[in-house]
C-alpha positions in Angstrom: 41.7 -57.6 150.4 37.9 -57.3 150.4 35.6 -58.7 147.7 34.7 -55.1 146.7 38.3 -54.1 146.1 39.1 -57.4 144.4 36.4 -57.0 141.8 37.1 -53.4 140.9 38.6 -54.3 137.5 35.4 -55.9 136.4 33.3 -52.7 137.0 34.6 -50.9 133.9 33.9 -53.8 131.6 30.5 -54.4 133.1 29.5 -50.7 132.6 31.2 -50.3 129.2 33.4 -47.4 130.0 36.9 -46.8 131.4 35.8 -45.4 134.7 39.1 -44.2 136.1 41.0 -43.6 132.9 43.8 -46.0 133.9 46.1 -47.5 131.4 45.8 -50.7 133.4 42.0 -50.9 133.0 41.1 -54.2 131.2 38.3 -52.4 129.4 41.0 -50.9 127.1 41.7 -54.4 125.8 38.3 -56.0 126.2 35.7 -53.3 125.8 32.7 -55.4 126.6 31.1 -56.9 129.7 32.7 -60.0 131.3 31.2 -63.4 130.9 30.2 -65.7 128.1 27.6 -63.3 126.6 29.4 -60.1 127.4 30.2 -59.1 123.8 26.6 -59.7 122.7 25.2 -57.7 125.5 26.9 -54.6 124.2 24.8 -54.6 121.0 21.5 -54.6 122.9 19.3 -51.4 122.9 19.1 -49.9 126.4 15.8 -48.8 127.9 15.3 -45.6 129.8 15.4 -47.5 133.0 18.5 -49.3 131.9 20.2 -45.9 131.1 19.3 -44.5 134.5 20.5 -47.7 136.2 23.8 -47.6 134.3 24.5 -44.0 135.2 23.8 -44.7 138.8 26.2 -47.7 138.7 28.8 -45.6 137.0 28.8 -43.1 139.9 28.7 -45.8 142.5 31.6 -47.6 140.9 33.7 -44.5 140.3 33.7 -43.5 143.9 35.0 -46.9 145.1 31.8 -49.0 144.5 29.8 -47.4 147.3 27.1 -49.7 148.6 23.5 -49.2 147.4 22.4 -48.3 150.9 25.0 -45.6 151.3 24.4 -44.2 147.8 20.7 -44.0 148.4 21.4 -42.1 151.6 23.6 -39.7 149.7 20.8 -39.1 147.2 18.3 -38.3 149.9 20.7 -35.9 151.5 21.3 -34.2 148.0 17.5 -34.0 147.5 17.0 -32.4 150.9 19.5 -29.6 150.3 18.5 -26.4 148.4 19.6 -26.1 144.8 20.0 -28.6 141.9 19.9 -32.1 143.3 22.3 -33.4 140.7 24.9 -30.8 141.6 24.3 -31.5 145.3 24.9 -35.2 144.7 28.2 -34.5 143.0 29.2 -32.0 145.7 28.6 -34.6 148.5 30.5 -37.3 146.7 33.4 -34.9 146.0 33.5 -33.8 149.7 34.0 -37.3 151.0 37.4 -37.7 152.7 38.4 -40.6 150.6 37.6 -38.7 147.4 39.6 -35.7 148.5 42.6 -38.0 149.2 42.2 -39.5 145.7 42.0 -36.0 144.1 45.2 -35.0 145.9 46.9 -37.7 143.8 48.7 -39.5 146.6 47.1 -42.9 145.7 46.2 -44.5 142.4 42.5 -45.4 142.9 39.5 -44.4 145.1 39.8 -47.9 146.5 43.3 -47.2 147.7 42.2 -43.8 149.1 39.4 -45.5 151.1 41.9 -48.0 152.5 44.4 -45.3 153.4 41.7 -43.5 155.4 40.3 -46.6 157.0 43.7 -47.6 158.3 44.1 -44.3 160.1 46.7 -42.7 157.9 44.9 -39.4 157.3 44.2 -36.4 159.6 41.7 -33.6 159.1 42.6 -30.3 160.8 45.3 -32.2 162.8 42.9 -34.9 164.1 43.1 -38.5 162.9 40.1 -39.5 160.9 39.4 -43.0 159.7 35.9 -42.6 158.2 36.1 -42.6 154.4 32.7 -41.0 154.0 33.6 -38.1 156.4 32.4 -34.9 154.8 35.2 -32.4 154.4 34.3 -28.7 154.6 35.7 -25.6 153.0 39.0 -24.6 154.6 39.7 -28.0 156.1 43.3 -29.2 156.1 43.8 -32.8 155.0 47.2 -34.4 155.6 48.8 -37.8 155.5 50.3 -39.0 158.8 54.0 -39.5 159.0 53.9 -43.3 158.5 51.8 -42.9 155.3 54.2 -40.4 153.9 56.9 -43.1 153.7 54.7 -45.7 152.0 56.1 -46.9 148.7 52.7 -46.5 146.9 52.4 -42.9 148.1 56.0 -42.0 147.2 55.6 -43.5 143.8 52.4 -41.6 143.1 53.8 -38.3 144.4 57.1 -38.6 142.6 55.5 -39.6 139.3 52.0 -38.0 139.4 49.4 -39.6 137.1 46.8 -36.9 137.6 46.8 -33.1 138.2 45.2 -31.8 141.4 41.9 -30.0 140.6 41.6 -26.3 141.4 39.2 -26.8 144.3 42.1 -28.3 146.3 45.4 -26.7 147.2 48.1 -29.4 147.6 51.6 -29.1 149.1 53.7 -31.7 147.4 56.5 -31.4 150.0 54.4 -32.0 153.1 51.7 -34.0 151.4 49.1 -31.7 152.8 45.9 -30.4 151.1 43.4 -27.7 151.7 39.8 -28.1 150.5 39.0 -24.7 149.0 35.4 -25.3 147.9 32.9 -27.8 146.8 33.3 -28.3 143.0 30.6 -28.1 140.4 29.9 -31.1 138.1 31.7 -29.4 135.1 34.8 -28.9 137.3 35.2 -32.6 138.3 37.9 -34.3 136.2 36.0 -37.5 135.3 37.7 -39.5 132.6 34.2 -40.4 131.2 30.9 -38.5 131.0 28.9 -38.6 134.2 25.1 -37.8 134.1 23.8 -37.4 137.6 20.4 -36.2 136.2 19.7 -39.8 135.2 20.6 -40.9 138.8 18.0 -38.4 140.1 15.4 -39.8 137.7 16.2 -43.3 138.8 15.5 -42.6 142.5 12.6 -40.3 141.7 10.6 -43.0 140.0 
């Protein structure tokens, strides 16, 4: 288990929100940052820069704690595209293969989705793809490979779903196969907490 995956339960407490809406999230019991001075830090007034940084960290953390280098690259791609940069940013994040797997509800967390893809358990249009950041396009068919369909964690999630599959993805619960219908807008993404990508844009535009 990597350090990034191992520390995921600290992210919500550090940012002061329940990022994934999980009942197991320690933030539900200790709604303040970890460490000796965590409770006191919650009472401090946040600056504009602090707000921008926090919103960036929320998005980074939510999508499996993406590295700063990767996230900055995603921002530049969003800024390069036509249209609203904030919407573009969310669109790119929601088009990642690991995000689509998470949205299909076959695993409990974005971290588990990334691991599933990295280990070669996912195919796109019939071809094995092991790159979590792979950009899924409209009409693409995403399917778990046969070995993954028998995994206990996958069977548990599909038999007792914790989340509903969003409308921009069609999902076949029998074959564990999904179709990416379209790139969702910010308002359509089922975040358990408020995400404000406009602050992220301000952070990188300074």
